[in-house]
Residue, then its C-alpha position, 0 to 999 in steps of 0.5 A: m561718301i563721294t559727297p565729303t570728298i567733293g565738298r573738301g575739293a570745292a572748299a580747297l578750290r575756293r581757298f585757292l581762288r581767294n588767296r592773293r599771295g601770288a597775284l603780284l608775280p604775273e604783274f611783275a613778269l609783265a612790267m619787268p621787261i619794260l623796266i629793264l628797257l627803260s633802265l638800259g635806255g637811260l644808261e645809253v642816253a647818259r653815256y651818249v651825253l657824257l661822250h659828247q661832252k668829252l669830245d667837245r672838251v677834247a676839241a676845246t682843250l687841244g685847240d686852245l693849247t695849240a693856239q697858246a703856242e708861239t711856235l710848235t714842233v711835231q714832237e710838241m704836237d704829239n705830246l698834245f695828242e697824248a693829252v687826249s686820252y686823259v681828257l676823254r676818260p673813261f672813253e678811249m679814242g683808239a680805233n674809234g676816234t681821231v683829232i685833226v688840228t689845222a692851222i689856217s691863215a690868209s695873206g696876199g689877198g689870196g684867201p685863206q689857206v691851210d698852212w699845216q695839218r696834223a692828226g693824232g690821238g686815235n686811229y680812226p680814218a677821217t678827213s678834215v672838213f677844212g681842207t688839206a695842207g697846202g690847199v684852200a681852206a673851206l671855212p664855215t659860212g660867215f666865218v672870215v679870215r682876213d689878210g694877216e689873220s690866222l686860225v687854229v681848228a681842232e676837229v674830233f671824229y668819233s665812231y659811236a656804237p651804242w651798248v644797247a642794241g649795238g649789234v642791231t644798229a650801225a655805228s654813227e660818226l660824232y663830230t665836233r670842232a673848236l676854232f681859236r685865234p692864235r695868241f701870238g700871231a700865226i703858227a705858220s709851220l710845224d718845226 
């Protein structure tokens, strides 16, 4: 009487071992974290590249719009800074970024000087690489501003914190700039 019960148990065990319907579940459980990590990493890389392109576009747009003006007022500069939010969409400057526009000119053989400087578009604390208003301009290596020439520089600073592992990694500062020659001579001051 014990023999038929053992025989049925052995047969059930053999059927269970031959059954392959649940074999995919352990493989899926092992592969799922890797697939999630790859998906999130790809999303983060795409976000970073898009943000970098947007920051380049902000610098080029603001520098170009400033260089097109014959004269500028503080109010007109503030209006240009308002355009930053439209160019940067879907990202926001806010406390994460700022734009600094600097006018540089040279005259009298004294070398390039910073004529004026204006920051806006966000509240991120940043200092221009090109110097401060009224001071000597620090130009990139090989870039020359001769007597009678002028330059408009738009610098964009942005504190980037990744979505993936944002709590683990520190935010990094992204920086981009655009340099333009004013179309109608020097914009020596903001009125």
